[in-house]
C-alpha positions as CSV (number, residue, x, y, z in Angstrom):
1,M,0.0,0.0,0.0
2,P,1.4,3.4,-0.9
3,E,2.6,5.9,1.6
4,T,0.1,8.6,2.4
5,A,1.5,12.0,1.8
6,T,0.2,13.9,4.8
7,R,-1.0,12.9,8.3
8,P,-3.1,14.5,10.9
9,T,0.1,15.2,12.8
10,S,0.2,18.7,11.4
11,Q,3.0,18.7,8.9
12,K,4.2,22.2,8.0
13,A,3.3,22.9,4.4
14,V,3.9,25.7,1.9
15,L,1.1,26.1,-0.6
16,V,1.5,27.1,-4.2
17,N,-1.4,28.3,-6.4
18,L,-0.9,30.0,-9.7
19,E,-3.4,32.0,-11.7
20,F,-3.8,30.9,-15.4
21,P,-6.0,32.6,-18.0
22,G,-9.7,31.7,-17.4
23,S,-9.2,30.6,-13.8
24,D,-11.0,32.2,-10.8
25,Y,-8.0,32.7,-8.6
26,S,-9.7,33.8,-5.3
27,V,-12.3,31.0,-5.3
28,E,-9.7,28.4,-6.1
29,A,-7.3,29.7,-3.5
30,A,-10.0,29.6,-0.8
31,E,-11.0,26.0,-1.6
32,F,-7.3,25.0,-1.8
33,R,-6.8,26.2,1.8
34,E,-9.8,24.2,3.0
35,L,-8.4,21.1,1.3
36,V,-5.0,21.4,3.0
37,R,-6.7,22.0,6.4
38,A,-8.8,19.0,5.8
39,S,-5.6,16.9,5.2
40,G,-4.3,17.9,8.7
41,A,-1.4,20.0,7.4
42,E,-0.3,23.3,9.0
43,I,-0.2,26.1,6.4
44,T,3.0,28.1,6.9
45,A,3.1,30.1,3.7
46,F,0.9,30.7,0.6
47,I,2.7,31.6,-2.6
48,G,0.7,32.8,-5.6
49,G,1.6,34.0,-9.1
50,R,0.5,34.3,-12.6
51,R,1.5,32.5,-15.7
52,Q,0.2,32.0,-19.2
53,R,1.1,28.3,-19.3
54,P,2.9,25.9,-17.0
55,D,6.7,25.5,-17.2
56,S,7.5,22.1,-18.7
57,S,10.2,21.4,-16.2
58,L,9.2,22.9,-12.9
59,F,5.6,24.0,-13.6
60,V,6.2,27.4,-11.8
61,G,9.4,28.5,-13.5
62,S,12.9,28.8,-12.0
63,G,12.4,32.2,-10.3
64,K,9.2,31.1,-8.6
65,A,10.8,27.8,-7.6
66,D,13.5,29.7,-5.8
67,E,10.9,31.8,-4.0
68,V,9.2,28.5,-2.9
69,A,12.6,27.1,-1.8
70,E,13.2,30.2,0.4
71,A,9.8,29.8,2.0
72,V,10.5,26.1,2.7
73,E,13.8,27.0,4.4
74,L,12.4,29.9,6.3
75,H,9.5,28.0,7.8
76,C,11.2,24.6,8.0
77,A,8.4,23.2,5.9
78,E,8.3,19.4,5.3
79,L,5.8,19.6,2.4
80,V,5.0,21.8,-0.6
81,V,1.5,21.4,-2.0
82,F,0.5,22.6,-5.5
83,N,-3.1,23.3,-6.3
84,H,-2.5,21.9,-9.8
85,A,-1.8,18.6,-11.5
86,L,1.9,18.0,-11.8
87,S,3.5,15.5,-14.2
88,P,5.8,12.9,-12.6
89,S,8.9,14.6,-14.0
90,Q,7.8,18.0,-12.7
91,E,7.2,16.5,-9.3
92,R,10.7,14.9,-9.3
93,N,12.4,18.1,-10.5
94,L,10.6,20.2,-7.8
95,E,11.6,17.7,-5.0
96,K,15.2,17.9,-6.1
97,R,15.1,21.7,-6.2
98,L,13.1,22.3,-3.0
99,K,14.7,19.4,-1.0
100,C,11.3,18.3,0.5
101,R,8.3,16.3,-0.4
102,V,6.1,17.8,-3.2
103,L,2.4,16.9,-3.5
104,D,0.0,17.9,-6.3
105,R,-3.8,18.5,-6.1
106,S,-4.6,14.9,-7.0
107,G,-2.2,13.5,-4.3
108,L,-3.7,15.8,-1.7
109,I,-7.3,14.7,-2.4
110,L,-6.2,11.1,-2.4
111,D,-4.6,11.5,1.0
112,I,-7.8,13.1,2.4
113,F,-9.7,10.2,1.1
114,A,-7.3,7.8,2.7
115,Q,-7.8,9.5,6.1
116,R,-11.6,9.5,5.8
117,A,-12.1,5.9,4.6
118,R,-13.6,3.7,7.3
119,S,-15.3,0.8,5.6
120,H,-13.5,-2.1,4.0
121,E,-14.9,-1.2,0.7
122,G,-13.8,2.5,1.0
123,K,-10.3,1.5,2.0
124,L,-10.0,-0.8,-1.0
125,Q,-11.2,2.0,-3.3
126,V,-8.8,4.6,-1.9
127,E,-5.9,2.2,-2.0
128,L,-6.6,1.4,-5.7
129,A,-6.7,5.1,-6.5
130,Q,-3.5,5.7,-4.6
131,L,-1.6,2.9,-6.3
132,Q,-2.8,4.0,-9.8
133,H,-1.6,7.5,-9.0
134,L,1.7,6.2,-7.6
135,S,2.3,4.0,-10.6
136,T,2.8,7.1,-12.8
137,R,5.4,8.3,-10.4
138,L,7.7,5.3,-10.6
139,V,9.2,5.8,-14.0
140,R,13.0,5.2,-14.3
141,G,13.9,1.8,-15.6
142,W,10.2,0.7,-16.1
143,S,10.8,-0.1,-19.8
144,H,12.6,-3.2,-18.8
145,L,9.9,-4.6,-16.5
146,E,7.7,-6.3,-19.1
147,R,10.5,-8.7,-20.1
148,Q,11.5,-9.4,-16.5
149,G,9.8,-12.3,-14.8
150,G,10.6,-12.5,-11.1
151,G,9.3,-15.1,-8.7
152,I,6.4,-14.6,-6.3
153,G,7.5,-12.1,-3.8
154,L,11.1,-12.3,-5.0
155,R,13.1,-10.0,-7.2
156,G,13.9,-11.5,-10.6
157,P,17.4,-11.8,-12.0
158,G,18.8,-8.4,-12.8
159,E,15.7,-6.7,-11.6
160,T,16.3,-3.4,-9.8
161,Q,14.4,-2.3,-6.7
162,L,12.3,0.1,-8.8
163,E,11.3,-2.7,-11.2
164,T,10.4,-4.9,-8.2
165,D,8.2,-2.0,-6.9
166,R,6.4,-1.7,-10.1
167,R,5.7,-5.4,-10.4
168,L,4.4,-5.5,-6.9
169,V,2.2,-2.4,-7.5
170,R,0.9,-3.9,-10.7
171,H,-0.1,-7.2,-9.0
172,R,-1.7,-5.3,-6.0
173,I,-3.7,-3.2,-8.5
174,A,-5.0,-6.3,-10.3
175,M,-6.0,-7.9,-6.9
176,L,-7.8,-4.7,-5.8
177,K,-9.7,-4.5,-9.1
178,R,-10.8,-8.1,-8.7
179,R,-12.0,-7.5,-5.1
180,L,-13.8,-4.3,-6.1
181,E,-15.5,-6.0,-9.0
182,E,-16.9,-8.4,-6.4
183,V,-18.2,-5.4,-4.5
184,R,-19.7,-4.0,-7.7
185,K,-21.5,-7.3,-8.3
186,R,-22.9,-7.3,-4.8
187,R,-24.1,-3.8,-5.1
188,S,-25.7,-4.6,-8.4
189,L,-27.5,-7.6,-6.9
190,S,-28.8,-5.3,-4.1
191,R,-30.1,-2.8,-6.7
192,Q,-31.7,-5.5,-8.7
193,Q,-33.4,-6.8,-5.5
194,R,-34.8,-3.3,-4.8
195,L,-36.0,-3.1,-8.4
196,R,-37.8,-6.4,-8.1
197,N,-39.4,-5.2,-4.9
198,E,-40.1,-1.9,-6.7
199,V,-38.5,0.2,-3.9
200,P,-37.4,3.5,-5.5
201,T,-33.8,4.7,-4.8
202,V,-33.0,8.4,-4.3
203,S,-29.4,9.5,-4.3
204,L,-28.0,12.6,-2.7
205,V,-25.3,14.2,-4.8
206,G,-23.5,17.5,-4.7
207,Y,-20.4,19.4,-4.1
208,T,-18.4,18.5,-1.0
209,N,-19.5,20.3,2.1
210,A,-22.9,21.2,0.7
211,G,-24.6,19.6,3.7
212,K,-25.6,16.2,2.1
213,S,-25.0,14.2,5.3
214,T,-26.8,16.6,7.5
215,L,-29.7,16.5,5.2
216,F,-29.5,12.7,5.0
217,N,-29.6,12.5,8.8
218,A,-32.4,15.0,9.1
219,L,-34.6,13.1,6.6
220,T,-33.9,9.5,7.9
221,G,-33.2,10.0,11.6
222,N,-29.8,8.4,11.0
223,D,-26.6,9.4,12.9
224,S,-24.1,9.3,10.1
225,F,-21.0,11.4,10.6
226,A,-21.6,15.0,9.4
227,S,-19.1,17.8,9.7
228,S,-18.4,21.2,8.1
229,Q,-15.3,20.0,6.3
230,L,-14.4,18.8,2.9
231,F,-15.1,15.1,2.2
232,A,-16.5,14.4,5.7
233,T,-18.5,11.5,4.1
234,L,-16.6,8.9,2.0
235,D,-18.4,5.6,2.6
236,P,-21.9,5.4,1.0
237,T,-24.8,5.0,3.4
238,L,-28.3,3.7,2.4
239,R,-31.3,4.0,4.7
240,R,-35.0,3.5,4.3
241,L,-37.0,6.8,4.2
242,P,-40.7,6.4,5.1
243,L,-43.0,8.7,3.2
244,P,-46.6,9.4,4.2
245,P,-49.1,7.8,3.8
246,G,-47.4,4.3,3.8
247,E,-44.8,4.5,1.0
248,H,-41.1,4.4,1.4
249,I,-37.9,4.8,-0.6
250,V,-34.2,4.1,-0.1
251,L,-32.1,7.2,0.3
252,A,-28.4,7.0,-0.5
253,D,-25.8,9.4,0.9
254,T,-22.8,9.5,-1.4
255,V,-19.3,11.0,-1.5
256,G,-19.1,14.7,-2.4
257,F,-17.7,15.9,-5.7
258,I,-15.1,18.6,-6.2
259,R,-13.5,20.5,-9.0
260,D,-10.9,18.5,-10.9
261,L,-11.7,15.3,-9.1
262,P,-8.9,12.9,-9.9
263,H,-9.8,10.4,-12.6
264,D,-8.2,7.6,-10.5
265,L,-10.7,8.3,-7.8
266,V,-13.6,8.3,-10.2
267,A,-12.5,5.0,-11.5
268,A,-11.8,3.4,-8.1
269,F,-15.2,4.6,-6.7
270,R,-17.1,3.2,-9.7
271,A,-19.1,0.7,-7.6
272,T,-20.1,3.5,-5.1
273,L,-20.9,6.0,-7.8
274,E,-23.2,3.5,-9.6
275,E,-25.7,4.2,-6.8
276,S,-26.1,7.6,-8.3
277,R,-26.0,6.4,-11.8
278,D,-28.9,3.9,-11.3
279,A,-31.0,6.0,-8.9
280,G,-34.6,6.8,-9.8
281,L,-34.1,10.4,-8.7
282,L,-31.1,12.6,-7.9
283,L,-31.4,15.2,-5.2
284,H,-28.6,17.6,-6.2
285,V,-27.8,19.3,-2.8
286,V,-26.5,22.9,-3.3
287,D,-25.0,25.2,-0.6
288,A,-27.4,28.2,-1.0
289,A,-25.0,30.3,1.0
290,D,-22.1,29.7,-1.3
291,P,-21.6,32.7,-3.6
292,E,-20.1,30.3,-6.2
293,C,-23.0,27.9,-6.1
294,S,-23.8,28.2,-9.8
295,V,-20.2,27.2,-10.6
296,R,-20.4,24.3,-8.2
297,I,-23.6,23.1,-9.9
298,E,-21.8,23.0,-13.2
299,Q,-18.8,21.1,-11.7
300,V,-21.1,18.5,-10.2
301,N,-22.9,18.1,-13.5
302,A,-19.6,17.5,-15.2
303,V,-18.8,14.6,-12.7
304,L,-22.3,13.2,-13.1
305,E,-21.8,13.2,-16.9
306,E,-18.4,11.4,-16.4
307,I,-19.9,8.6,-14.4
308,G,-22.9,8.3,-16.8
309,A,-25.5,9.6,-14.3
310,T,-27.3,11.9,-16.8
311,K,-30.5,10.0,-17.4
312,A,-32.0,10.1,-13.9
313,P,-34.4,13.0,-13.1
314,R,-32.8,15.7,-11.0
315,I,-34.1,18.2,-8.5
316,L,-31.9,21.0,-7.1
317,V,-32.1,21.2,-3.3
318,Y,-30.8,24.5,-2.1
319,N,-29.7,23.8,1.5
320,K,-28.5,26.1,4.3
321,I,-31.2,28.8,3.6
322,D,-31.0,29.5,7.4
323,L,-27.7,31.2,6.6
324,L,-29.2,33.6,4.1
325,D,-30.4,37.1,5.0
326,R,-33.1,37.1,2.3
327,E,-36.4,35.4,1.7
328,T,-36.3,32.3,-0.5
329,P,-39.2,30.7,-2.4
330,E,-40.4,27.3,-1.2
331,L,-39.9,25.7,-4.5
332,Q,-39.8,26.4,-8.3
333,R,-41.4,24.5,-11.1
334,D,-40.8,24.3,-14.9
335,A,-43.3,24.9,-17.7
336,E,-44.6,21.4,-17.2
337,A,-45.3,22.0,-13.5
338,Q,-42.4,19.7,-12.5
339,V,-40.5,20.7,-9.4
340,T,-36.9,21.8,-10.4
341,R,-35.7,23.6,-7.2
342,I,-36.6,23.4,-3.6
343,Y,-35.2,25.4,-0.7
344,V,-34.5,23.8,2.7
345,S,-32.4,24.0,5.8
346,A,-31.3,20.6,7.0
347,E,-30.0,22.3,10.2
348,S,-33.3,23.9,11.2
349,G,-35.7,21.5,9.5
350,Q,-37.2,24.2,7.3
351,G,-38.7,22.8,4.1
352,L,-38.0,19.2,4.9
353,D,-41.7,18.2,5.0
354,R,-42.2,19.8,1.6
355,L,-39.1,18.0,0.3
356,R,-40.6,14.6,1.5
357,Q,-43.8,15.5,-0.3
358,V,-42.0,16.4,-3.5
359,V,-40.1,13.1,-3.4
360,R,-43.3,11.2,-2.7
361,D,-45.2,12.9,-5.6
362,H,-42.3,12.0,-7.9
363,F,-42.7,8.3,-7.3
364,F,-46.2,7.8,-6.0
365,A,-48.3,10.5,-7.7
366,D,-50.4,7.7,-9.1
367,S,-50.9,5.9,-5.8
368,V,-54.5,4.8,-5.0
369,E,-56.2,3.6,-1.9
370,R,-58.1,0.3,-2.4
371,E,-59.6,-2.6,-0.5
372,V,-58.4,-6.0,-1.5
373,R,-59.9,-9.3,-0.4
374,V,-57.1,-11.7,0.0
375,P,-58.1,-15.4,0.4
376,L,-56.0,-17.9,2.3
377,R,-54.6,-19.3,-0.9
378,A,-53.1,-15.9,-1.7
379,G,-51.3,-15.4,1.5
380,G,-48.1,-14.6,-0.4
381,L,-49.8,-11.5,-1.8
382,R,-50.6,-10.3,1.7
383,A,-47.0,-10.8,2.7
384,R,-45.8,-8.8,-0.3
385,L,-48.2,-6.0,0.5
386,F,-46.8,-5.8,4.0
387,E,-43.3,-6.0,2.7
388,H,-44.0,-2.9,0.5
389,E,-45.4,-1.2,3.6
390,A,-48.6,-0.5,1.6
391,V,-51.1,-1.9,4.1
392,L,-53.1,0.9,5.9
393,R,-55.6,-1.4,7.6
394,E,-56.4,-5.0,7.8
395,Q,-59.5,-7.0,8.9
396,V,-59.7,-10.8,9.4
397,E,-62.9,-12.3,8.0
398,N,-64.9,-15.3,9.4
399,D,-63.5,-17.6,6.7
400,G,-59.9,-16.7,7.6
401,S,-59.4,-14.5,4.6
402,W,-58.2,-10.9,4.9
403,T,-59.6,-7.6,3.7
404,V,-56.7,-5.2,3.5
405,T,-56.8,-1.5,2.7
406,V,-53.7,-0.6,0.8
407,R,-52.2,2.5,-0.7
408,M,-49.7,2.1,-3.5
409,P,-49.2,2.9,-7.3
410,Y,-52.2,1.4,-9.2
411,A,-50.1,-0.3,-11.8
412,Q,-48.1,-2.1,-9.2
413,L,-51.2,-3.2,-7.3
414,A,-52.9,-4.4,-10.4
415,R,-49.9,-6.5,-11.4
416,M,-49.6,-8.1,-8.0
417,C,-53.3,-9.0,-8.0
418,R,-53.0,-10.4,-11.5
419,E,-50.1,-12.5,-10.5
420,A,-52.1,-13.8,-7.5
421,D,-55.0,-14.6,-9.8
422,L,-57.3,-12.2,-7.9
423,P,-59.8,-9.6,-9.3
424,I,-58.0,-6.3,-10.3
425,P,-59.3,-3.3,-8.4
426,A,-61.0,-0.5,-10.3
427,P,-58.5,1.9,-12.0
428,P,-58.4,5.6,-11.1
429,M,-60.1,6.7,-14.3
430,Q,-63.1,4.3,-13.8
431,E,-63.4,5.5,-10.2
432,S,-63.5,9.2,-11.3
433,A,-66.1,8.4,-14.0
434,Q,-68.5,7.0,-11.4
C-alpha cells in the first residue's frame, strides 16, 4: 500500500497556487486552503503568481521555484502542496530543487480520502486510486519490466528495486480490481433486488460540504458522521425513508464531488458512484449560502456526466437557507409543472416536510387507496403488501381471509393482484367516472 502524503500530525506545508487565463484565482485559493486544512497540514506560507502556461520542467518557472525554496527553508516546511496537477517529471524536479516532499492536487485529495475511509470497501477504493496515482510516479527503468519475470514475492534476475516495486504495485492493483469487481456485483444484486421489490432509490449528490450528510440524517433520523469540512463522508450509506401515507424509498448518501476530481478516484469509486447512476431520482444538494453555487452546480454536473448519471431526473435542493439574509421561495417548477428547485435547511428543518412530499409525488403520484380481499390461498400477496409497507388497515374475515386496505401505485397493485389470480381493483379513471 502506498505511503500517504500527509498525516493529521500537522506537517508544516507551503502552498502554491498560480493563476492561469480563465481561472477564478480567489475562489480556487480559498478552496485550496480548505483542502489542505482537511488533510491535517499546517499552512505556513501561501505563494501565488500568474503564468500564461505551466513550465514544462518545474511548472512554476525557476524564479518562482527559488521563492518557494526560500519559504521552505524559512518555515522549516516538510511539504510543498500545489493546487495543480503535476507531471511525474515536474514532481521529481521540484523535489530535487526544493529538497522536500512535493504533492499535487490529486495527491492531496487522495490523502484526504485515505484518512476518511472507514469501511473495508472504502479502504479498497482509496488504495486502488493511490496505487494508480503512484504507478505514474515510478518511471525510471520501467521499460525493462515487461521482459523481467521474477518469482512470487522475489526479485527477478537483474531486476532493480524500482522494477520490483512496479511489479508488486501492478499485482496489487490487479488484486484490488478483482475485489472491487466483487463489491460492484454485490451492489448490483442489491439494486436488482430493490427493483424487483419496486422500492425506489433516491441518491443525494452535490459538491463536497454542501450539507448532504446533515440532510440525510435529518430526513432519515440516521446518525451518520456529518461535519463542516471537505469530504466528511466517504463511505456510502443507504437508509429507508418512510413517506406518508405508507410509502417508502431508499435514500443514499454519497461522496461529495469537487472541481478536478482525480480520474483515478472516479474509476476506483465506480461501484459506489453507480448508486447515483442507477438511482430513480437525484437530489442535487447545493449550498445556498455559497456565492459560487452556480459554478459548483456545473462542476457537479460534469462529474455526473463522467460517471454516466445523466438520465435520472434531477431536483436541485438549495440547502442552508438559514444562513441567508433574504427570503427564499419554497420551490420552483418548470413549464410542465415539475419541481426543479426546492429550498430547505437541514439544520433547522425548514422545508423538509415539503421535500418529502415532493419526493413522494415524484414516485407515488399515481398511488391509489383500495380494499383488496385476500383469500387464504393468496397469503403470499398479503406478505408482499406488508413487505412494501402498503397496508393501511387489515381485517380478518370469518372464513380466515383478509380484507386489506392498501395505498400504492395502481399499476403495481394491479400487477400483483393479476399474479395472485385475484380480481383487479378499479382503475383511477373508472373511479372518477363513477
